[in-house]
N, C-alpha and C positions, 0 to 999 in steps of 0.2 A: 504493499499500499504507498504509497505518496505523502511524501511529507504537510504540502495542501489538506491531504482529510487528513491526518490524523492531526491539524491547529483545525479545524471546521467540526471533528470533533470534542476537541480542547474547549475550544468558543462554545459552541449548545451545549456543555456539558457546563459550564461555570455560567450561564445562565441561567437552563434549571434550576440548579443547587439553589441561586439565591431567594428563590421562590418555596425552598422546602425539598425535598421531596419529589423529584422529576416523577412524571405521571407515566415509566417509559410502555406502562397497561397499553396507553392511548394512542400512544404512537404505531403509525402500521409505515414507515418510511422505505423505498427498498432498499434490500441487500446491497453492497458495492464492496462484497467481499472479506477476503481475511484479514486480521493481524495482528500481527506478528506480536503478538500480546498473549503472557500464558501470569495465570497464577496459580503457585504454591500449593500443597498440602498445605505448607505451614503459614499460610496468607501471605509470603513474595507475591509481586506482584514483575513481570519483566519486560522489558519491549526489547526486542530487537536480542532476548539474550542479554541483557541485563540487567540488577534491578532496579528501580522504580523506587531513589532513595528521597525522592521528596513525598514526604507521610500525606500534605494537603491536594497534594494531586492523585497519590490512589485514592485517596476519599472521596477528589471529585471524578474519576472515572469506575470506581462503587458504586454513585447514585446514578448513574444508568446500564446498572447492566442488568437482563433478563439473558433468563431462561424459556426458551422454544424447546419444551418436547426436551431431548437431552445435551442439547447444544446451548452452548452460551453466546450475548455481544452486545454490547454496546449500544446503544438506542440512542438515538436524541432526533428529531420531529424532519427531521431534513436525510438522518442516513443510518443507516446500518449494515455493523463491521461483525461477523467470526473474531473469539475469541478460544484460551484454552483452558478449560478451570479442572486440575487433576486431581481436587477429590472434590469442595465444596465452596464457592464462592468466600467466602468469610469462614474466618475464626472466633470463637465466643471465652475470649480470655478472660473471663472474672463472670462473677454474680453474685446480686447479694437475697437474704433472705427474710421478709417479716412474714412473724406471727409463727404459727406451728402448726402438725398436724393437720386434720383436715379442709385448717384458712390460708395454709399455705401458701406463696407467692413467692417466687422463683422469678428475675431478672437478670436476663444475660446480657451483657453486654460487648460487642466486637471488635477486631483491630482495629476498626474503620468509623467506633466510636457509634456506631446505631445499640440502641438496645428495646430488647422483644420478653415482655413476658412471656412465660411461660403457660399455656393455656389451651382452650380451645383453640383458639386462631395460631398460637404456634407453638406445635404439639414438639415435645422430645421424643424422636426413637432413639432407639441403640441396632446396630446392625454388625454383626457376630462371623469373622472369617469364619469361612467355611473346614479353611485345612488349622487354623490353632486356635478356631473359637478366641481371640483375639476380639474386644469392643473397636467398637465406632461409633459416637455419640451423638448427633446433633440437634439443631433446634433451629425450626423452622425461623428467619427474620422476617421479611418481607415474600413477598407473593414467591411461589417454586424457590426460592431462595434461602436455602439453607446456610449453616457453619457447622462446625466443623469442631465439639466439646475441646480442649485443649484437656493432656492429661490430669494438672493440677485439679481445674473446675473437676473434672469429673470425676476425680477423686474426692472433693468436698464433696460434689452430688450423692457419692457411696457413701460417706459419713451421716446425710442427712437423709437417706434412702427407709422406706420399711419394707414389712411384709405383709402382702393384701391378696385378697382372693382377688382373681383377672382373668377373665374368661371361661370361669369353671376352673383353675387350676391358681392356687397359689403362688405366687410374681414377686422378688423383691424389686422396689424398684419406687419410686420418687415423686410426691404430689407438688400441687403449682393448678392455681390458680380452679378451683374444684375437676381438677385428674388427676388421673395416675398415670402415670408413664412408669411403664415394664420396665425394667435393665438387662433381668437374666430367670429361669424361674430359682423361688425359691430351694429345688431338690438340686440343685447344681449348686451352692455354694455350699462354700466346705470351710 
C-alpha cells in the first residue's frame, strides 16, 4: 500500500477519534487492499515489520479496527484496508472488581485504553489448546473485537473464582454483571 493511502487512513482516523469511538459498523467503504500491518499476540502493533512505538498512533489505529468474519480491517468512511491479527486485536492488561459474590462486577482495561464491564454484552470466554490444555481467556471489548486476558490478570481472575452449577455440571469460573463465566470443569481442578 502506498504511503499516501496510509496517510489518509491516519487523517480519517484522527478526525473520527475526536468524536469518541468511531462508528466503523456504519461505514461501508470500498476495500482498498491489504496494509502491511500486524498485531502480535502480545498486543504489539507492527507496520512494515517494525513495531509502532508511538502509543497515540496505536490508540488511533485501534479506534478504527473492525472484524468482518475472520478478517480484520482498518475502516474509515472512505476506505477499508486489511490487516493481520495474530490472536486478538487487544490485550486486557488489568481489571478492577467491585462488590462480591452474585453482585460482583469486573471491569477490564486494555493495552489501548479501552474499558469493558464483563457481563452479558461483554462476555468472558476461555479456549483451551487441544494438545496442551493451556487456557487462552478472552473478553469482548467491542462488537466482534476481543482482548486476550494477560496471564497476570487471568491468575487474578482465578483467585476470585468460584464453583457453580453451569449447564448441568459444576464449573469453576467467575461472576460479573449478573453472569457466570465458566473457566474449567470443577472435576478437572487439581
